[in-house]
C-alpha positions in Angstrom: -24.4 104.4 18.8 -20.7 103.6 19.2 -17.8 105.3 17.4 -14.3 104.3 16.2 -11.5 106.7 17.1 -8.5 106.9 14.8 -5.5 108.5 16.4 -3.1 109.6 13.7 0.6 110.5 14.3 1.8 112.6 11.3 5.4 113.6 10.7 5.6 116.4 9.8 2.1 117.5 10.9 1.9 120.6 8.6 0.4 120.7 6.0 -0.3 116.9 6.0 -2.8 116.9 8.9 -5.2 119.2 6.9 -4.6 117.1 3.8 -5.4 113.8 5.5 -8.5 115.3 7.1 -9.7 116.4 3.7 -9.2 112.9 2.3 -11.0 111.2 5.3 -13.9 113.7 4.9 -14.8 111.8 1.7 -16.4 109.1 3.9 -18.4 109.3 7.1 -15.8 110.8 9.5 -18.0 113.1 11.7 -15.4 115.1 13.6 -11.6 115.8 13.9 -9.6 116.9 16.9 -6.2 118.2 15.9 -3.2 118.1 18.3 0.5 118.8 18.1 1.5 115.5 16.6 -1.5 114.8 14.3 -5.2 114.4 14.6 -7.9 112.2 16.0 -10.8 111.3 13.7 -14.2 109.9 14.7 -16.5 107.7 12.6 -19.6 105.7 13.4 -18.6 102.0 13.8 -21.2 101.0 11.2 -19.5 103.2 8.6 -15.9 102.4 9.5 -13.8 101.4 6.5 -10.2 100.8 7.5 -9.2 99.8 4.0 -10.2 103.2 2.7 -8.2 104.9 5.5 -5.1 102.8 4.6 -5.5 103.7 0.9 -5.7 107.4 1.7 -2.5 107.2 3.8 -0.7 105.3 1.1 -1.3 108.1 -1.4 0.6 110.5 0.8 4.1 109.4 0.0 5.9 112.6 1.3 4.9 112.1 4.9 5.0 109.4 7.7 1.6 108.5 9.1 0.8 105.9 11.7 -2.4 105.4 13.6 -4.1 103.5 16.4 -7.7 102.5 16.3 -10.0 102.1 19.3 -13.7 101.8 20.0 -15.3 104.7 21.9 -18.7 105.4 23.4 -21.1 107.9 21.8 -19.5 111.4 21.8 -21.3 114.6 22.7 -20.2 116.5 19.6 -21.7 119.8 20.7 -19.7 119.8 23.9 -16.5 118.8 22.0 -17.0 121.7 19.6 -17.6 124.2 22.4 -14.3 123.1 24.0 -12.2 123.7 20.9 -14.1 126.4 18.9 -12.5 129.8 19.1 -13.9 133.0 17.4 -12.2 134.0 14.2 -11.6 137.6 12.9 -10.8 138.1 9.3 -9.3 141.5 8.7 -11.2 144.3 10.4 -14.4 143.4 8.6 -15.6 139.9 9.6 -15.9 138.3 13.0 -17.2 134.7 13.2 -18.2 133.5 16.7 -20.4 131.0 18.5 -23.3 132.0 20.7 -21.2 131.6 23.8 -18.6 134.2 22.7 -18.7 137.9 23.4 -19.9 140.0 20.4 -17.9 142.6 18.5 -20.4 145.2 17.3 -17.5 147.3 15.8 -16.9 144.9 12.9 -18.8 145.3 9.7 -20.0 141.7 9.5 -20.5 139.6 12.6 -21.6 136.0 11.9 -22.9 133.8 14.7 -22.8 130.0 14.2 -23.7 127.0 16.3 -20.5 125.0 15.8 -21.8 121.4 15.4 -20.2 118.7 13.3 -20.5 120.5 9.9 -17.5 121.9 8.1 -16.8 125.5 7.4 -16.4 127.2 10.7 -13.9 129.6 9.3 -10.9 128.0 11.0 -9.9 126.0 7.9 -7.7 127.9 5.4 -10.1 127.3 2.5 -13.1 128.9 4.3 -10.9 131.8 5.4 -9.8 132.4 1.8 -13.3 132.3 0.5 -14.4 134.8 3.1 -11.6 137.1 2.0 -12.7 136.8 -1.6 -16.3 137.5 -0.7 -15.4 140.5 1.5 -13.7 142.0 -1.6 -16.6 141.3 -4.0 -19.5 143.6 -4.6 -22.5 141.4 -4.1 -25.2 144.1 -3.6 -28.4 143.1 -5.4 -26.8 139.9 -6.9 -27.7 136.3 -6.8 -25.3 133.9 -5.1 -25.1 130.1 -5.0 -23.0 128.5 -2.2 -22.0 124.9 -3.1 -20.7 122.7 -0.2 -22.2 125.3 2.2 -21.1 123.6 5.4 -22.2 125.9 8.3 -23.5 128.4 5.8 -20.9 131.1 6.6 -20.4 132.1 3.0 -24.1 132.2 2.2 -24.8 134.2 5.4 -21.9 136.7 4.6 -23.2 137.2 1.1 -26.7 138.0 2.4 -25.2 140.4 5.1 -23.3 142.1 2.3 -26.5 142.9 0.4 -27.0 139.9 -2.0 -30.5 139.7 -3.2 -31.0 135.9 -3.7 -28.8 133.5 -1.7 -29.0 129.7 -1.9 -26.8 126.9 -0.6 -26.3 123.2 -1.2 -24.6 120.5 0.8 -24.7 116.7 0.5 -24.2 116.3 4.3 -27.4 116.1 6.4 -25.7 117.7 9.4 -24.4 120.6 7.3 -27.7 121.1 5.6 -29.6 121.4 8.9 -26.8 123.5 10.5 -26.8 126.0 7.7 -30.5 126.5 8.1 -30.1 127.0 11.8 -27.2 129.4 11.4 -29.1 131.5 8.8 -31.9 131.8 11.3 -29.5 132.9 14.0 -28.2 135.6 11.8 -31.7 136.7 10.7 -30.9 136.3 7.0 -33.1 135.0 4.3 -31.2 132.1 2.5 -32.5 128.9 1.1 -30.7 125.6 1.5 -31.0 122.2 -0.3 -29.6 118.8 0.6 -27.7 117.1 -2.2 -25.0 117.7 -4.8 -24.8 119.5 -8.1 -28.0 117.8 -9.2 -29.9 120.1 -6.7 -28.8 123.3 -8.4 -32.0 125.2 -9.2 -32.8 126.0 -12.8 -31.7 129.6 -12.7 -28.6 131.7 -13.4 -26.5 133.3 -10.7 -24.1 136.2 -10.6 -21.8 134.4 -8.3 -21.1 130.7 -7.5 -19.0 129.7 -4.6 -17.7 126.1 -4.3 -15.5 125.1 -1.4 -15.3 121.3 -1.6 -12.3 119.3 -2.9 -10.4 118.9 -6.2 -12.1 115.8 -7.5 -15.7 117.1 -6.9 -14.8 120.5 -8.3 -13.4 119.1 -11.5 -16.5 116.8 -11.9 -18.9 119.7 -11.2 -17.3 122.6 -13.0 -19.7 122.2 -16.0 -22.7 122.4 -13.6 -21.3 125.6 -12.1 -20.7 127.1 -15.5 -24.3 126.2 -16.5 -25.6 128.0 -13.5 -23.6 131.2 -14.1 -24.8 134.3 -15.9 -22.5 135.8 -18.6 -19.7 137.6 -16.8 -20.6 135.7 -13.7 -18.0 135.0 -11.1 -16.9 131.5 -9.9 -14.9 131.1 -6.7 -13.3 127.6 -6.1 -11.6 126.3 -3.0 -10.8 123.2 -1.0 -7.6 123.0 -2.9 -3.9 122.4 -2.2 -1.5 124.8 -3.9 -0.4 122.0 -6.3 -4.0 121.5 -7.5 -4.2 124.9 -9.2 -3.0 123.9 -12.7 -5.4 121.0 -13.0 -8.3 123.2 -11.9 -7.4 125.9 -14.4 -7.0 123.4 -17.2 -10.5 122.1 -16.6 -12.0 125.6 -16.1 -10.6 126.8 -19.4 -12.5 124.0 -21.3 -15.8 125.7 -20.3 -15.0 129.2 -21.2 -13.8 130.4 -17.8 -11.2 133.1 -17.5 -8.8 133.0 -14.6 -8.8 136.2 -12.5 -7.0 135.7 -9.2 -5.5 133.2 -6.8 -5.3 133.5 -3.0 -3.0 131.3 -0.9 -2.9 130.6 2.9 -0.6 127.9 4.4 -0.4 125.9 1.2 -4.1 126.0 0.5 -5.5 128.1 -2.4 -8.7 129.6 -3.7 -9.3 130.6 -7.3 -11.5 133.3 -8.9 -12.8 132.8 -12.5 -15.2 134.8 -14.7 -17.4 133.3 -17.4 -16.8 135.3 -20.6 
């Protein structure tokens, strides 16, 4: 299989590199490699849609973005991830590493992942923020649903913290398979489903986590609310700081009470409670 490489030059790079990556993730881009001047993105040639790429760039009026497009041979994604994946420590409590990194047994929660092509390695600000929220939350004996689970980090952390029932859902095949693999690596009992909000099981949860993007979150908030117990907690992320008001407005329609906001490098996560 051959790939297309898009090499984007972004001025200024921050925060627009992350924003462009989030937009391109809406189609079949399989990997990104950030650099000092922008980012390289890779997509299978059969799925390439340059008109979509141009449309996403045109929506970002506050930044200058140019790109070059070239055909490349099949990429060894596992090798690429290993080259660029560094361990992450969040506070003194959580350490996220790959199998080829040294362990840190002194931290409370050590999560081992096989960093393939799926999202949610902990490097992105939104995953980092959700981990922070989850570290602060008492999940002992509770039921947790992780939407857009990616590598399964949040689901795994919830289980390590003592959650009773943990389930995760992701529409991406790579993420679904990787989450299962990572749960096994961490010896936790979590169930994963491939799909979107339609795959949410017919049960009520104490906590719902959703780290996706603004459009999907707004569309799926009613599904999350339907899946929550009374006084259940909903954490939302995958959002820029200017998305907060729109998310709150939609959340209030469904009886959610805003509790807290966390921000990191212009990305935010929001905490709500179902009253």
